[in-house]
Structure formats: C-alpha cells, structure tokens
LOKE-386187 format. One record per atom (N, C-alpha, C): residue number from 0; x, y, z; residue in three letters; atom name. Coordinates in Angstrom, 3 decimals, padded with zeros to 6 digits, always signed. Layout:
// residues N
(midren NUM, (X, Y, Z), 'Ala', 'CA'),
...
//
This chain:
// residues 105
(midren 0, (+079.330, +053.619, -033.432), 'Met', 'N'),
(midren 0, (+080.192, +052.754, -033.040), 'Met', 'CA'),
(midren 0, (+079.550, +051.337, -032.132), 'Met', 'C'),
(midren 1, (+079.852, +049.868, -032.252), 'Leu', 'N'),
(midren 1, (+079.558, +049.307, -031.249), 'Leu', 'CA'),
(midren 1, (+080.260, +049.287, -030.053), 'Leu', 'C'),
(midren 2, (+081.424, +049.402, -030.090), 'Phe', 'N'),
(midren 2, (+082.486, +049.171, -028.645), 'Phe', 'CA'),
(midren 2, (+082.738, +050.218, -027.957), 'Phe', 'C'),
(midren 3, (+082.265, +051.827, -028.684), 'Ser', 'N'),
(midren 3, (+082.738, +053.125, -028.402), 'Ser', 'CA'),
(midren 3, (+082.450, +053.230, -026.627), 'Ser', 'C'),
(midren 4, (+083.374, +053.874, -026.101), 'Thr', 'N'),
(midren 4, (+083.142, +054.387, -024.660), 'Thr', 'CA'),
(midren 4, (+082.799, +055.844, -024.594), 'Thr', 'C'),
(midren 5, (+081.920, +056.036, -023.761), 'Ser', 'N'),
(midren 5, (+081.211, +057.282, -023.265), 'Ser', 'CA'),
(midren 5, (+081.648, +057.803, -022.068), 'Ser', 'C'),
(midren 6, (+081.703, +058.876, -021.915), 'Asn', 'N'),
(midren 6, (+082.505, +059.572, -020.634), 'Asn', 'CA'),
(midren 6, (+081.115, +060.356, -019.970), 'Asn', 'C'),
(midren 7, (+079.783, +060.002, -020.671), 'Arg', 'N'),
(midren 7, (+078.623, +060.254, -019.437), 'Arg', 'CA'),
(midren 7, (+078.690, +059.253, -018.257), 'Arg', 'C'),
(midren 8, (+079.020, +058.099, -018.494), 'Asn', 'N'),
(midren 8, (+078.711, +056.995, -017.780), 'Asn', 'CA'),
(midren 8, (+079.609, +056.589, -017.202), 'Asn', 'C'),
(midren 9, (+080.841, +057.644, -017.372), 'His', 'N'),
(midren 9, (+082.210, +056.888, -016.917), 'His', 'CA'),
(midren 9, (+082.042, +057.615, -015.346), 'His', 'C'),
(midren 10, (+082.527, +057.271, -014.011), 'Val', 'N'),
(midren 10, (+082.765, +057.597, -012.968), 'Val', 'CA'),
(midren 10, (+083.848, +057.175, -012.252), 'Val', 'C'),
(midren 11, (+084.740, +058.263, -011.678), 'Glu', 'N'),
(midren 11, (+086.038, +057.789, -011.107), 'Glu', 'CA'),
(midren 11, (+085.948, +057.305, -010.134), 'Glu', 'C'),
(midren 12, (+086.621, +056.163, -009.889), 'Pro', 'N'),
(midren 12, (+086.700, +055.074, -008.694), 'Pro', 'CA'),
(midren 12, (+086.802, +056.014, -007.542), 'Pro', 'C'),
(midren 13, (+086.857, +055.759, -006.248), 'Pro', 'N'),
(midren 13, (+086.743, +056.986, -005.155), 'Pro', 'CA'),
(midren 13, (+088.383, +056.454, -004.543), 'Pro', 'C'),
(midren 14, (+088.883, +057.810, -004.096), 'Asn', 'N'),
(midren 14, (+090.120, +057.727, -003.724), 'Asn', 'CA'),
(midren 14, (+089.984, +057.498, -002.282), 'Asn', 'C'),
(midren 15, (+091.174, +057.436, -001.845), 'Arg', 'N'),
(midren 15, (+091.512, +056.909, -000.200), 'Arg', 'CA'),
(midren 15, (+090.680, +057.779, +000.828), 'Arg', 'C'),
(midren 16, (+090.908, +059.362, +000.141), 'Thr', 'N'),
(midren 16, (+089.886, +060.192, +001.116), 'Thr', 'CA'),
(midren 16, (+088.463, +059.438, +001.301), 'Thr', 'C'),
(midren 17, (+088.139, +059.406, +000.176), 'Ser', 'N'),
(midren 17, (+086.318, +059.457, -000.059), 'Ser', 'CA'),
(midren 17, (+085.832, +057.764, +000.431), 'Ser', 'C'),
(midren 18, (+086.703, +056.754, +000.229), 'Arg', 'N'),
(midren 18, (+086.608, +055.620, +000.343), 'Arg', 'CA'),
(midren 18, (+086.510, +056.114, +002.382), 'Arg', 'C'),
(midren 19, (+087.621, +056.446, +002.914), 'Ala', 'N'),
(midren 19, (+087.408, +056.295, +004.348), 'Ala', 'CA'),
(midren 19, (+086.328, +057.309, +004.932), 'Ala', 'C'),
(midren 20, (+085.646, +058.201, +004.273), 'Gln', 'N'),
(midren 20, (+084.606, +059.033, +004.646), 'Gln', 'CA'),
(midren 20, (+083.397, +058.146, +004.515), 'Gln', 'C'),
(midren 21, (+083.371, +057.318, +003.503), 'Cys', 'N'),
(midren 21, (+082.382, +056.414, +003.377), 'Cys', 'CA'),
(midren 21, (+082.422, +055.458, +004.453), 'Cys', 'C'),
(midren 22, (+083.581, +054.746, +004.773), 'Trp', 'N'),
(midren 22, (+083.549, +053.892, +005.940), 'Trp', 'CA'),
(midren 22, (+082.901, +054.438, +006.952), 'Trp', 'C'),
(midren 23, (+083.430, +055.904, +007.464), 'Thr', 'N'),
(midren 23, (+083.169, +056.260, +008.921), 'Thr', 'CA'),
(midren 23, (+081.614, +056.713, +008.777), 'Thr', 'C'),
(midren 24, (+081.376, +056.834, +007.588), 'Ala', 'N'),
(midren 24, (+079.825, +057.214, +007.540), 'Ala', 'CA'),
(midren 24, (+079.028, +056.327, +007.787), 'Ala', 'C'),
(midren 25, (+079.537, +054.816, +007.059), 'Arg', 'N'),
(midren 25, (+078.583, +053.886, +007.085), 'Arg', 'CA'),
(midren 25, (+078.735, +053.100, +008.837), 'Arg', 'C'),
(midren 26, (+080.111, +052.951, +009.164), 'Asp', 'N'),
(midren 26, (+079.968, +053.104, +010.828), 'Asp', 'CA'),
(midren 26, (+079.183, +053.581, +011.982), 'Asp', 'C'),
(midren 27, (+078.815, +054.873, +011.319), 'Gly', 'N'),
(midren 27, (+078.256, +055.856, +012.198), 'Gly', 'CA'),
(midren 27, (+076.695, +055.459, +012.140), 'Gly', 'C'),
(midren 28, (+076.053, +055.004, +010.852), 'Tyr', 'N'),
(midren 28, (+074.735, +055.328, +010.608), 'Tyr', 'CA'),
(midren 28, (+074.579, +053.228, +011.049), 'Tyr', 'C'),
(midren 29, (+075.370, +052.418, +011.109), 'Phe', 'N'),
(midren 29, (+075.137, +050.994, +011.484), 'Phe', 'CA'),
(midren 29, (+075.146, +051.187, +012.912), 'Phe', 'C'),
(midren 30, (+075.929, +051.834, +013.826), 'Gly', 'N'),
(midren 30, (+075.927, +052.180, +015.427), 'Gly', 'CA'),
(midren 30, (+074.939, +052.777, +015.598), 'Gly', 'C'),
(midren 31, (+074.439, +053.707, +014.931), 'Cys', 'N'),
(midren 31, (+073.401, +054.306, +015.142), 'Cys', 'CA'),
(midren 31, (+071.901, +053.253, +015.236), 'Cys', 'C'),
(midren 32, (+071.765, +052.250, +014.223), 'Leu', 'N'),
(midren 32, (+070.904, +051.486, +014.124), 'Leu', 'CA'),
(midren 32, (+070.842, +050.735, +014.904), 'Leu', 'C'),
(midren 33, (+072.159, +050.272, +015.175), 'Glu', 'N'),
(midren 33, (+072.587, +049.253, +016.362), 'Glu', 'CA'),
(midren 33, (+071.965, +049.643, +017.709), 'Glu', 'C'),
(midren 34, (+072.215, +050.939, +018.071), 'Arg', 'N'),
(midren 34, (+071.786, +051.376, +019.231), 'Arg', 'CA'),
(midren 34, (+070.149, +051.213, +019.504), 'Arg', 'C'),
(midren 35, (+069.663, +051.975, +018.385), 'Asn', 'N'),
(midren 35, (+068.157, +052.077, +018.544), 'Asn', 'CA'),
(midren 35, (+067.754, +050.754, +018.390), 'Asn', 'C'),
(midren 36, (+068.127, +049.858, +017.782), 'His', 'N'),
(midren 36, (+067.633, +048.464, +018.200), 'His', 'CA'),
(midren 36, (+067.638, +047.860, +019.420), 'His', 'C'),
(midren 37, (+069.004, +048.019, +019.560), 'Arg', 'N'),
(midren 37, (+068.796, +047.652, +021.341), 'Arg', 'CA'),
(midren 37, (+067.908, +048.466, +022.443), 'Arg', 'C'),
(midren 38, (+067.685, +049.634, +021.898), 'Gln', 'N'),
(midren 38, (+066.533, +050.330, +022.947), 'Gln', 'CA'),
(midren 38, (+065.232, +049.548, +022.366), 'Gln', 'C'),
(midren 39, (+065.041, +049.340, +021.505), 'Gln', 'N'),
(midren 39, (+063.636, +048.742, +020.690), 'Gln', 'CA'),
(midren 39, (+063.845, +047.249, +021.382), 'Gln', 'C'),
(midren 40, (+064.749, +046.608, +021.545), 'Ser', 'N'),
(midren 40, (+064.712, +045.200, +021.954), 'Ser', 'CA'),
(midren 40, (+064.113, +045.294, +023.927), 'Ser', 'C'),
(midren 41, (+065.238, +046.271, +024.409), 'Glu', 'N'),
(midren 41, (+064.769, +046.195, +025.831), 'Glu', 'CA'),
(midren 41, (+063.196, +046.628, +026.069), 'Glu', 'C'),
(midren 42, (+062.616, +047.512, +025.122), 'Gln', 'N'),
(midren 42, (+061.193, +047.624, +025.366), 'Gln', 'CA'),
(midren 42, (+060.553, +046.670, +025.137), 'Gln', 'C'),
(midren 43, (+060.602, +046.065, +024.047), 'Gln', 'N'),
(midren 43, (+059.496, +045.017, +023.522), 'Gln', 'CA'),
(midren 43, (+060.274, +043.759, +023.506), 'Gln', 'C'),
(midren 44, (+059.517, +042.576, +024.015), 'Thr', 'N'),
(midren 44, (+060.629, +041.141, +024.117), 'Thr', 'CA'),
(midren 44, (+059.787, +040.403, +023.159), 'Thr', 'C'),
(midren 45, (+058.777, +040.764, +022.670), 'Ser', 'N'),
(midren 45, (+058.083, +039.392, +022.160), 'Ser', 'CA'),
(midren 45, (+057.887, +040.217, +020.655), 'Ser', 'C'),
(midren 46, (+058.168, +039.331, +019.556), 'Gly', 'N'),
(midren 46, (+058.368, +039.568, +018.214), 'Gly', 'CA'),
(midren 46, (+059.062, +040.429, +017.581), 'Gly', 'C'),
(midren 47, (+059.965, +040.821, +018.199), 'Asn', 'N'),
(midren 47, (+061.018, +041.299, +017.998), 'Asn', 'CA'),
(midren 47, (+062.327, +040.833, +017.204), 'Asn', 'C'),
(midren 48, (+063.413, +040.981, +015.990), 'Lys', 'N'),
(midren 48, (+064.015, +040.472, +015.299), 'Lys', 'CA'),
(midren 48, (+065.248, +040.358, +015.922), 'Lys', 'C'),
(midren 49, (+066.145, +039.465, +016.004), 'Tyr', 'N'),
(midren 49, (+067.291, +039.732, +016.874), 'Tyr', 'CA'),
(midren 49, (+068.448, +040.432, +016.037), 'Tyr', 'C'),
(midren 50, (+068.189, +040.847, +014.735), 'Tyr', 'N'),
(midren 50, (+068.952, +042.125, +014.228), 'Tyr', 'CA'),
(midren 50, (+068.181, +043.342, +013.088), 'Tyr', 'C'),
(midren 51, (+068.965, +044.123, +013.102), 'Phe', 'N'),
(midren 51, (+068.095, +045.227, +012.396), 'Phe', 'CA'),
(midren 51, (+068.533, +045.314, +010.970), 'Phe', 'C'),
(midren 52, (+067.773, +045.731, +010.094), 'Val', 'N'),
(midren 52, (+067.927, +045.460, +008.643), 'Val', 'CA'),
(midren 52, (+067.640, +047.138, +008.250), 'Val', 'C'),
(midren 53, (+069.107, +047.620, +007.387), 'Pro', 'N'),
(midren 53, (+069.160, +048.895, +006.984), 'Pro', 'CA'),
(midren 53, (+068.281, +049.227, +006.231), 'Pro', 'C'),
(midren 54, (+067.572, +050.726, +006.396), 'Gly', 'N'),
(midren 54, (+066.596, +050.938, +005.522), 'Gly', 'CA'),
(midren 54, (+065.048, +050.622, +005.878), 'Gly', 'C'),
(midren 55, (+065.365, +049.625, +007.157), 'Glu', 'N'),
(midren 55, (+063.599, +049.374, +007.457), 'Glu', 'CA'),
(midren 55, (+063.229, +050.263, +008.696), 'Glu', 'C'),
(midren 56, (+064.141, +051.367, +009.012), 'Glu', 'N'),
(midren 56, (+063.701, +052.194, +010.319), 'Glu', 'CA'),
(midren 56, (+063.099, +052.894, +010.112), 'Glu', 'C'),
(midren 57, (+062.054, +053.517, +010.688), 'Pro', 'N'),
(midren 57, (+061.274, +054.917, +010.393), 'Pro', 'CA'),
(midren 57, (+062.068, +055.802, +010.197), 'Pro', 'C'),
(midren 58, (+061.321, +056.655, +009.126), 'Lys', 'N'),
(midren 58, (+062.366, +057.640, +009.019), 'Lys', 'CA'),
(midren 58, (+063.389, +058.785, +009.820), 'Lys', 'C'),
(midren 59, (+062.555, +058.686, +010.785), 'Gln', 'N'),
(midren 59, (+063.183, +060.037, +011.675), 'Gln', 'CA'),
(midren 59, (+064.252, +059.140, +012.406), 'Gln', 'C'),
(midren 60, (+064.321, +057.959, +012.750), 'Val', 'N'),
(midren 60, (+065.708, +057.104, +013.312), 'Val', 'CA'),
(midren 60, (+066.644, +057.164, +012.200), 'Val', 'C'),
(midren 61, (+067.971, +057.755, +013.089), 'Cys', 'N'),
(midren 61, (+069.169, +057.995, +012.505), 'Cys', 'CA'),
(midren 61, (+069.068, +058.437, +010.922), 'Cys', 'C'),
(midren 62, (+068.422, +059.466, +011.010), 'Ser', 'N'),
(midren 62, (+067.963, +060.206, +009.110), 'Ser', 'CA'),
(midren 62, (+069.327, +060.896, +009.158), 'Ser', 'C'),
(midren 63, (+070.246, +061.717, +009.967), 'Thr', 'N'),
(midren 63, (+071.396, +062.443, +009.883), 'Thr', 'CA'),
(midren 63, (+072.423, +061.510, +009.435), 'Thr', 'C'),
(midren 64, (+072.394, +060.628, +010.401), 'Glu', 'N'),
(midren 64, (+073.480, +059.640, +009.823), 'Glu', 'CA'),
(midren 64, (+073.289, +058.430, +008.174), 'Glu', 'C'),
(midren 65, (+072.061, +058.666, +007.893), 'Arg', 'N'),
(midren 65, (+071.198, +057.910, +006.676), 'Arg', 'CA'),
(midren 65, (+072.039, +058.698, +005.408), 'Arg', 'C'),
(midren 66, (+071.603, +059.668, +005.737), 'Glu', 'N'),
(midren 66, (+071.830, +061.029, +004.762), 'Glu', 'CA'),
(midren 66, (+073.506, +060.860, +004.292), 'Glu', 'C'),
(midren 67, (+074.208, +061.114, +005.487), 'Ala', 'N'),
(midren 67, (+075.733, +061.302, +005.436), 'Ala', 'CA'),
(midren 67, (+076.196, +059.893, +004.483), 'Ala', 'C'),
(midren 68, (+075.873, +058.670, +004.894), 'Tyr', 'N'),
(midren 68, (+075.780, +057.378, +004.363), 'Tyr', 'CA'),
(midren 68, (+075.540, +057.050, +002.968), 'Tyr', 'C'),
(midren 69, (+074.643, +057.932, +002.476), 'His', 'N'),
(midren 69, (+073.584, +057.778, +001.557), 'His', 'CA'),
(midren 69, (+074.628, +058.734, +000.043), 'His', 'C'),
(midren 70, (+074.887, +059.766, +000.853), 'Ser', 'N'),
(midren 70, (+075.922, +060.996, +000.380), 'Ser', 'CA'),
(midren 70, (+077.196, +060.463, -000.164), 'Ser', 'C'),
(midren 71, (+077.867, +059.857, +000.785), 'Leu', 'N'),
(midren 71, (+079.381, +059.984, +000.667), 'Leu', 'CA'),
(midren 71, (+079.703, +058.463, +000.480), 'Leu', 'C'),
(midren 72, (+078.892, +057.461, +000.433), 'Cys', 'N'),
(midren 72, (+079.291, +055.900, +000.030), 'Cys', 'CA'),
(midren 72, (+078.533, +055.954, -001.479), 'Cys', 'C'),
(midren 73, (+078.932, +055.094, -002.748), 'Met', 'N'),
(midren 73, (+078.184, +054.924, -004.006), 'Met', 'CA'),
(midren 73, (+077.186, +053.840, -003.735), 'Met', 'C'),
(midren 74, (+076.427, +053.845, -004.698), 'Lys', 'N'),
(midren 74, (+075.162, +053.134, -004.399), 'Lys', 'CA'),
(midren 74, (+075.465, +051.654, -004.166), 'Lys', 'C'),
(midren 75, (+076.465, +051.184, -004.983), 'Ser', 'N'),
(midren 75, (+076.631, +050.017, -005.095), 'Ser', 'CA'),
(midren 75, (+077.213, +049.521, -003.628), 'Ser', 'C'),
(midren 76, (+078.156, +050.533, -002.961), 'Trp', 'N'),
(midren 76, (+078.498, +049.937, -001.799), 'Trp', 'CA'),
(midren 76, (+077.469, +050.146, -000.838), 'Trp', 'C'),
(midren 77, (+076.626, +051.030, -000.704), 'Val', 'N'),
(midren 77, (+075.560, +050.787, +000.172), 'Val', 'CA'),
(midren 77, (+074.687, +049.726, +000.061), 'Val', 'C'),
(midren 78, (+074.684, +049.347, -001.038), 'Glu', 'N'),
(midren 78, (+073.985, +048.060, -001.124), 'Glu', 'CA'),
(midren 78, (+074.769, +046.908, -000.581), 'Glu', 'C'),
(midren 79, (+076.152, +046.949, -000.958), 'His', 'N'),
(midren 79, (+077.277, +045.301, -000.459), 'His', 'CA'),
(midren 79, (+076.853, +045.442, +001.122), 'His', 'C'),
(midren 80, (+077.017, +046.796, +001.693), 'Phe', 'N'),
(midren 80, (+077.239, +046.993, +002.846), 'Phe', 'CA'),
(midren 80, (+076.060, +046.462, +003.606), 'Phe', 'C'),
(midren 81, (+074.952, +046.867, +003.248), 'Asn', 'N'),
(midren 81, (+073.823, +046.581, +003.871), 'Asn', 'CA'),
(midren 81, (+073.359, +045.366, +003.691), 'Asn', 'C'),
(midren 82, (+073.559, +044.434, +002.757), 'Lys', 'N'),
(midren 82, (+073.541, +042.920, +002.949), 'Lys', 'CA'),
(midren 82, (+074.280, +042.108, +003.523), 'Lys', 'C'),
(midren 83, (+075.782, +042.853, +003.616), 'Arg', 'N'),
(midren 83, (+076.865, +042.195, +004.460), 'Arg', 'CA'),
(midren 83, (+076.375, +042.327, +006.070), 'Arg', 'C'),
(midren 84, (+075.565, +043.350, +006.507), 'Ile', 'N'),
(midren 84, (+075.676, +043.678, +007.747), 'Ile', 'CA'),
(midren 84, (+074.595, +042.531, +008.258), 'Ile', 'C'),
(midren 85, (+073.582, +042.513, +007.104), 'Val', 'N'),
(midren 85, (+072.520, +041.739, +007.813), 'Val', 'CA'),
(midren 85, (+072.671, +040.113, +007.652), 'Val', 'C'),
(midren 86, (+073.616, +039.768, +006.815), 'Asn', 'N'),
(midren 86, (+073.825, +038.358, +006.739), 'Asn', 'CA'),
(midren 86, (+074.984, +037.950, +007.905), 'Asn', 'C'),
(midren 87, (+075.748, +039.131, +008.465), 'Glu', 'N'),
(midren 87, (+076.542, +038.920, +009.573), 'Glu', 'CA'),
(midren 87, (+075.760, +038.725, +010.816), 'Glu', 'C'),
(midren 88, (+074.507, +039.480, +011.011), 'Gln', 'N'),
(midren 88, (+073.783, +039.648, +012.317), 'Gln', 'CA'),
(midren 88, (+072.850, +038.139, +012.170), 'Gln', 'C'),
(midren 89, (+072.533, +037.740, +011.167), 'Arg', 'N'),
(midren 89, (+071.637, +036.972, +010.807), 'Arg', 'CA'),
(midren 89, (+072.635, +035.321, +011.185), 'Arg', 'C'),
(midren 90, (+073.936, +035.323, +010.524), 'Ser', 'N'),
(midren 90, (+074.690, +034.400, +011.225), 'Ser', 'CA'),
(midren 90, (+074.646, +033.927, +012.593), 'Ser', 'C'),
(midren 91, (+075.058, +035.294, +013.161), 'Val', 'N'),
(midren 91, (+075.216, +035.224, +014.851), 'Val', 'CA'),
(midren 91, (+074.291, +035.091, +015.678), 'Val', 'C'),
(midren 92, (+072.845, +035.541, +014.878), 'Ala', 'N'),
(midren 92, (+071.586, +035.171, +015.432), 'Ala', 'CA'),
(midren 92, (+071.511, +033.598, +015.499), 'Ala', 'C'),
(midren 93, (+072.085, +032.883, +014.796), 'Thr', 'N'),
(midren 93, (+071.558, +031.480, +014.212), 'Thr', 'CA'),
(midren 93, (+072.693, +030.945, +015.116), 'Thr', 'C'),
(midren 94, (+073.823, +031.451, +015.526), 'Gln', 'N'),
(midren 94, (+074.644, +030.725, +016.407), 'Gln', 'CA'),
(midren 94, (+074.065, +030.693, +018.059), 'Gln', 'C'),
(midren 95, (+073.522, +031.633, +018.046), 'Val', 'N'),
(midren 95, (+072.933, +032.184, +019.335), 'Val', 'CA'),
(midren 95, (+072.116, +031.143, +019.450), 'Val', 'C'),
(midren 96, (+071.122, +030.625, +018.600), 'Gly', 'N'),
(midren 96, (+069.711, +029.976, +018.502), 'Gly', 'CA'),
(midren 96, (+070.544, +028.723, +018.678), 'Gly', 'C'),
(midren 97, (+071.545, +028.287, +017.984), 'Leu', 'N'),
(midren 97, (+071.818, +026.894, +017.878), 'Leu', 'CA'),
(midren 97, (+072.428, +026.824, +019.340), 'Leu', 'C'),
(midren 98, (+073.049, +027.637, +019.867), 'Ser', 'N'),
(midren 98, (+073.745, +027.040, +021.548), 'Ser', 'CA'),
(midren 98, (+072.497, +027.052, +022.582), 'Ser', 'C'),
(midren 99, (+071.987, +028.119, +022.049), 'Lys', 'N'),
(midren 99, (+070.759, +027.808, +023.514), 'Lys', 'CA'),
(midren 99, (+070.060, +026.620, +023.377), 'Lys', 'C'),
(midren 100, (+069.883, +026.090, +021.724), 'Ser', 'N'),
(midren 100, (+068.901, +024.714, +021.959), 'Ser', 'CA'),
(midren 100, (+070.325, +023.739, +022.030), 'Ser', 'C'),
(midren 101, (+071.571, +023.741, +022.302), 'Arg', 'N'),
(midren 101, (+072.324, +022.645, +022.543), 'Arg', 'CA'),
(midren 101, (+072.236, +022.849, +025.023), 'Arg', 'C'),
(midren 102, (+072.394, +023.918, +025.053), 'His', 'N'),
(midren 102, (+072.319, +024.031, +026.401), 'His', 'CA'),
(midren 102, (+071.285, +024.873, +027.076), 'His', 'C'),
(midren 103, (+070.079, +023.880, +027.078), 'Pro', 'N'),
(midren 103, (+069.156, +024.826, +027.685), 'Pro', 'CA'),
(midren 103, (+069.149, +025.026, +029.125), 'Pro', 'C'),
(midren 104, (+068.005, +026.210, +029.535), 'Pro', 'N'),
(midren 104, (+068.212, +026.920, +030.964), 'Pro', 'CA'),
(midren 104, (+068.327, +025.758, +032.219), 'Pro', 'C'),
//
C-alpha cells in the first residue's frame, strides 16, 4: 500500500512534563557551556570566539549536562536549540562589534 502508515516509525509527541524536563536540561547545558566559555575567555584574550558552539567543547566539559540534554530532548529539538543559541550569540557579537566601531575608545 502506498499511503499506509506504520506504527514502527510513530513517535509520540512529548507531553508537558517531558518538554519541561528537556528545557531544564537544555538550560543547564547551555549555562554550563556559557560559564566554561567565560572562564576560557578570561584566560585567553587572543583568537577566542565571542560565542560558544554546542558540541564543539571538549568531551570532559559539561559531560553530565550534555548527556541529560541529549537524553531528555528529541534529536530535532537539540538541533533546533543548538542552531538558535549560536544565531542569538552571533547576533549579539555583531551588535557589540558594530557599537564598538561607532564609538571608538
């Protein structure tokens, strides 16, 4: 049958509780990455990005938070959240760069 559905590929959408757990895990992971990025930025002044990219951190950094994030959130959500946080940070970095160029020290 051409238009039949298969139960093997059917995934139940997350309920309110599982969505809240995902968001909490996401916030914990991104918070850990931000703290780590800030510490790295303070130690190194040259060649450091203005933002962090989820998944590019060393394996030992935020490993517990990363595991919770990936286990509690659907893969498509993880991809969406990762892209969104990078885009938000790039936007802020661009705005900071523009304001510095308009108002030199």
